C-alpha positions in Angstrom: 32.5 46.4 61.8 29.9 49.2 61.8 26.8 48.7 59.7 25.5 51.4 57.3 22.2 52.8 58.3 19.8 53.7 55.5 17.8 56.8 56.4 14.7 57.5 54.4 13.3 61.0 54.6 9.6 60.9 54.2 7.8 64.0 52.9 5.0 65.2 55.1 1.6 64.6 53.6 0.3 67.7 51.7 -2.0 69.9 53.8 -5.4 70.1 52.3 -6.3 73.7 51.6 -9.7 74.9 52.4 -11.7 75.6 49.3 -12.5 79.3 49.4 -15.4 81.0 47.8 -15.1 82.3 44.3 -17.5 84.5 42.4 -19.3 82.8 39.5 -21.3 84.3 36.7 -24.8 85.1 38.1 -28.1 84.1 36.6 -31.0 86.5 36.9 -33.8 83.9 37.0 -36.1 86.0 39.2 -35.1 84.3 42.5 -35.9 86.4 45.6 -37.1 86.4 49.1 -39.9 88.5 50.6 -38.8 91.3 52.9 -41.6 92.2 55.2 -42.1 95.9 55.5 -43.0 95.6 59.2 -39.3 94.8 59.8 -38.6 98.4 58.7 -41.7 100.0 60.0 -41.1 98.6 63.5 -37.5 99.9 63.4 -36.0 96.4 63.6 -33.9 97.1 60.5 -32.7 100.4 61.8 -31.7 98.9 65.1 -29.3 96.4 63.4 -25.6 97.1 63.2 -24.4 97.8 59.7 -22.5 94.5 59.6 -25.8 92.7 60.4 -27.6 94.7 57.8 -24.9 93.5 55.3 -25.2 89.8 56.0 -28.9 89.4 56.5 -29.9 89.5 52.8 -27.0 87.1 52.0 -28.4 84.6 54.4 -32.0 85.1 53.1 -31.2 84.5 49.4 -29.7 81.1 50.4 -32.7 80.0 52.5 -34.8 77.1 51.4 -38.6 77.0 51.7 -38.3 76.2 55.4 -35.9 79.1 56.0 -32.8 76.9 56.5 -29.5 77.8 54.9 -25.8 76.7 55.1 -23.5 79.3 53.6 -20.0 79.3 54.9 -18.5 82.4 56.5 -16.1 83.1 53.6 -19.1 83.1 51.2 -21.2 85.3 53.5 -18.3 87.7 53.9 -17.5 87.9 50.1 -21.1 88.4 49.1 -21.6 91.0 51.8 -18.4 92.9 50.8 -16.9 92.7 54.3 -14.2 90.7 56.1 -14.9 87.3 57.7 -14.4 88.9 61.2 -16.9 91.6 60.4 -19.3 88.9 59.0 -19.1 87.0 62.3 -19.9 90.1 64.2 -22.8 90.7 61.8 -24.2 87.2 62.3 -24.0 87.6 66.1 -25.8 90.9 65.8 -28.8 89.3 64.2 -30.0 87.9 67.5 -33.4 89.5 68.2 -34.1 90.4 64.6 -37.7 89.0 63.8 -36.6 87.1 60.7 -33.6 85.4 62.4 -34.2 82.3 64.6 -30.6 81.4 65.3 -28.1 78.7 64.2 -26.9 75.3 65.1 -23.7 73.4 64.5 -23.7 70.4 62.3 -21.1 67.9 60.9 -20.5 68.3 57.2 -20.0 65.3 54.8 -16.2 65.7 55.3 -16.5 65.5 59.0 -16.0 69.2 59.7 -18.2 71.4 61.8 -20.4 73.9 60.0 -23.3 76.2 60.9 -26.8 76.0 59.7 -29.0 79.1 60.0 -32.7 79.3 60.6 -34.7 82.2 59.2 -38.4 83.1 59.5 -39.3 84.3 56.0 -42.6 84.5 54.3 -42.9 81.3 52.2 -44.9 82.9 49.4 -46.1 86.2 48.2 -47.8 88.1 51.0 -50.7 90.5 50.7 -49.9 93.4 48.3 -48.1 96.2 50.1 -46.9 94.2 53.1 -43.6 93.1 51.6 -41.2 93.7 48.7 -39.1 91.2 46.8 -35.4 91.3 47.4 -33.8 89.7 44.3 -30.8 87.5 44.7 -29.2 89.1 41.6 -28.5 92.2 43.7 -26.2 90.0 45.8 -24.9 87.5 43.3 -24.2 90.2 40.7 -21.8 91.9 43.1 -23.7 95.2 43.5 -24.5 94.5 47.2 -20.8 93.8 48.0 -19.7 97.1 46.4 -22.0 99.3 48.5 -21.0 101.4 51.4 -22.4 99.9 54.7 -24.7 102.9 55.0 -25.9 102.4 51.4 -26.9 98.8 52.2 -29.0 100.2 55.1 -30.5 102.9 52.9 -31.4 100.7 50.0 -33.8 98.7 52.2 -35.2 102.0 53.5 -35.8 103.3 50.0 -37.5 100.0 49.0 -39.8 100.4 52.1 -40.9 103.8 50.9 -40.9 102.8 47.3 -44.2 102.9 45.3 -45.3 102.1 41.8 -46.6 104.8 39.5 -47.7 104.0 36.0 -47.2 107.5 34.6 -43.6 107.8 36.1 -42.8 104.3 34.8 -43.8 105.1 31.2 -42.1 108.5 31.4 -38.8 107.5 33.0 -38.3 103.7 32.6 -40.2 102.1 29.7 -42.9 103.8 27.6 -43.8 100.5 26.0 -44.3 98.5 29.2 -47.6 96.7 29.2 -49.3 96.6 32.6 -51.5 93.9 34.1 -52.5 92.8 37.6 -51.7 89.1 37.5 -48.6 87.5 39.0 -46.7 87.9 35.8 -47.5 91.6 35.4 -46.8 94.8 37.3 -45.6 93.2 40.5 -43.4 90.6 38.8 -41.9 92.3 35.7 -41.3 95.9 36.7 -37.7 97.0 36.9 -38.0 99.8 39.5 -40.2 101.6 42.0 -40.1 105.3 42.8 -39.2 106.9 46.1 -39.8 110.6 47.1 -39.5 110.2 50.9 -37.6 113.1 52.6 -34.1 112.6 53.8 -35.0 112.7 57.5 -37.4 109.8 57.2 -35.0 107.8 55.0 -32.3 108.2 57.5 -34.5 107.3 60.5 -35.8 104.0 58.9 -32.3 103.1 57.6 -30.6 103.7 60.9 -28.1 106.3 59.5 -27.5 110.0 60.1 -29.5 112.3 57.9 -26.4 114.2 56.9 -25.2 111.0 55.2 -28.2 110.5 53.0 -27.0 112.5 50.0 -23.6 110.8 49.8 -25.2 107.4 50.3 -27.7 107.9 47.5 -24.9 108.8 45.2 -23.2 105.5 46.2 -26.5 103.6 45.3 -26.5 105.4 42.0 -22.9 104.6 41.3 -23.6 100.9 41.8 -26.8 100.8 39.7 -29.4 100.4 42.5 -30.9 103.9 42.2 -31.2 106.8 39.8 -32.0 110.5 40.4 -34.8 112.1 38.3 -36.5 115.5 38.3 -40.2 115.4 37.6 -42.0 118.8 37.4 -39.3 120.4 39.5 -39.3 117.8 42.3 -36.5 115.4 43.1 -37.3 111.7 43.3 -35.5 108.4 42.7 -35.9 105.3 40.8 -35.0 102.4 43.1 -34.1 99.3 41.1 -35.6 95.9 42.0 -32.8 94.4 39.9 -29.7 96.2 38.9 -29.6 97.1 35.2 -25.9 96.3 35.3 -23.8 94.1 37.5 -20.1 93.3 37.9 -17.8 91.1 35.9 -16.9 87.9 37.7 -13.2 88.4 37.0 -13.1 91.8 38.6 -15.0 90.6 41.7 -12.5 87.7 42.1 -9.5 90.0 41.7 -10.9 92.3 44.3 -11.6 89.3 46.6 -8.0 87.9 46.2 -6.6 91.4 47.0 -8.7 91.6 50.2 -7.5 88.1 51.3 -3.8 88.9 50.7 -4.1 92.1 52.7 -5.4 90.3 55.8 
């Protein structure tokens, strides 16, 4: 007599999904890193590929006081407004940039392999005029991700040429702003600088073609990082240290999901 055989079909264990980056509401608490002007003056910034220019500020806003940071590739890509493949190319392209010291692999708490990046950033405010603050709200508010690659390049160039002018600030930004020279005053609380550099110089120090500059400035204006003004018949620009407006988290996440589905 044959015996019945009971066959039990076991379901395979669920595959753990990688937790992907999602945008969260930003907090403009004044966090920033110091961007040395010599990186622009010595043409180091202009020599970078546009993918490297996109990822560098994203790394820098995550760095601790020793310059160490651990953002994942999906986070870097999303905050930079590029694909993960392009982000990897941008990270590789940072080799040789003075502020970038390289990366090392490390094992995460879950036993996976991650990367930790080492930057060489000024630890505190440097002498006036030698650096400008790059505020993390530019990145975390979504403005950086929305920019054209050439606009990311030019924003840094315009910050390099930017200057503070008390008359222009009262006339075109805030007539009631109170100025002082301590750390909480003009260098800490101002919303914008002014830039009147010609297009040829802007293009050269950003590493873009001069014929692109007009279009690229319009892109910066569209995404709330610059504003065109006419003062006594001359064209100049407000360059915002912090964007006066940033993007809704829901819109950024919808855009991110659409990009991932199209891969």
